[in-house]
C-alpha positions as CSV (number, residue, x, y, z in Angstrom):
1,X,15.9,-8.7,17.9
2,X,17.7,-6.6,15.3
3,X,15.4,-3.4,14.1
4,X,13.9,-4.0,10.7
5,X,14.7,-1.2,8.4
6,X,11.6,-0.7,6.1
7,X,12.6,0.0,2.3
8,X,10.5,2.8,1.0
9,X,8.9,0.9,-1.6
10,X,7.3,-1.8,1.1
11,X,6.1,1.5,3.0
12,X,4.4,3.3,0.0
13,X,2.6,-0.4,-0.9
14,X,1.5,-0.9,2.9
15,X,0.1,2.7,2.8
16,X,-1.7,1.6,-0.4
17,X,-3.0,-1.3,1.4
18,X,-4.1,0.6,4.4
19,X,-6.1,3.1,2.0
20,X,-7.7,0.0,0.5
21,X,-8.5,-1.6,3.9
22,X,-10.0,1.6,5.1
23,X,-12.2,2.2,1.9
24,X,-13.9,-0.8,3.2
25,X,-14.3,0.0,6.9
26,X,-17.8,-0.2,7.0
27,X,-17.3,-4.1,6.8
28,X,-16.6,-6.3,9.5
29,X,-13.1,-7.1,8.8
30,X,-11.4,-10.3,8.3
31,X,-10.4,-11.5,11.7
32,X,-13.5,-13.9,12.2
33,X,-13.7,-15.0,8.7
34,X,-12.7,-18.6,7.8
35,X,-9.1,-19.0,6.2
36,X,-10.7,-20.9,3.3
37,X,-13.0,-17.8,2.2
38,X,-10.3,-15.6,2.4
39,X,-8.2,-17.9,0.4
40,X,-11.0,-18.1,-2.1
41,X,-11.0,-14.2,-2.5
42,X,-7.3,-14.1,-2.9
43,X,-7.2,-16.7,-5.7
44,X,-10.0,-15.1,-7.1
45,X,-8.5,-11.6,-7.4
46,X,-5.2,-13.4,-8.6
47,X,-7.4,-14.7,-11.2
48,X,-8.8,-11.5,-12.3
49,X,-5.4,-10.2,-12.5
50,X,-4.5,-12.5,-15.0
51,X,-7.2,-11.5,-17.4
52,X,-7.1,-7.8,-16.7
53,X,-5.3,-5.9,-19.5
54,X,-2.2,-4.8,-18.6
55,X,-2.7,-1.2,-20.0
56,X,-5.4,-0.7,-17.2
57,X,-2.8,0.8,-14.8
58,X,-5.9,1.5,-12.3
59,X,-7.3,-2.1,-12.2
60,X,-3.8,-3.5,-11.9
61,X,-2.7,-1.2,-8.8
62,X,-6.2,-2.1,-7.4
63,X,-6.1,-6.0,-7.8
64,X,-2.3,-6.1,-6.7
65,X,-3.4,-4.0,-3.6
66,X,-6.4,-6.3,-3.0
67,X,-4.1,-9.6,-3.2
68,X,-1.8,-8.4,-0.9
69,X,-4.3,-7.5,1.6
70,X,-5.9,-10.8,1.4
71,X,-2.6,-12.5,1.8
72,X,-1.9,-10.2,5.0
73,X,-5.3,-11.2,6.4
74,X,-4.5,-14.9,6.1
75,X,-1.2,-14.4,7.8
76,X,-2.6,-12.1,10.5
77,X,-5.3,-15.0,11.0
78,X,-3.0,-17.9,11.1
79,X,-0.5,-15.6,13.6
80,X,-3.3,-14.8,15.8
81,X,-4.2,-18.5,15.9
82,X,-0.9,-19.3,16.6
83,X,-0.6,-16.8,19.6
84,X,-3.5,-18.2,21.1
85,X,-2.5,-21.8,20.9
86,X,0.8,-20.8,22.5
87,X,-0.8,-18.8,25.1
88,X,-3.1,-22.0,25.9
89,X,-0.2,-24.0,26.6
């Protein structure tokens, strides 16, 4: 497999995502959460972003990072389920 070079913008965003995740390390995490629950959280953040004033830079940065994190959580859970399914077969 060809090694992927990570763009600096992606790396910077990933760092912001990780900071937001670490700020919630007191919570149990997403690995056992139902996909529907994570999806609902994702949609609620997107809806909130849609009504947030674009001049509120801080709110937009937090919301877009939260949206990315919820998408990552869903992706991670789906990929984990695929790996578990494949290991059983």
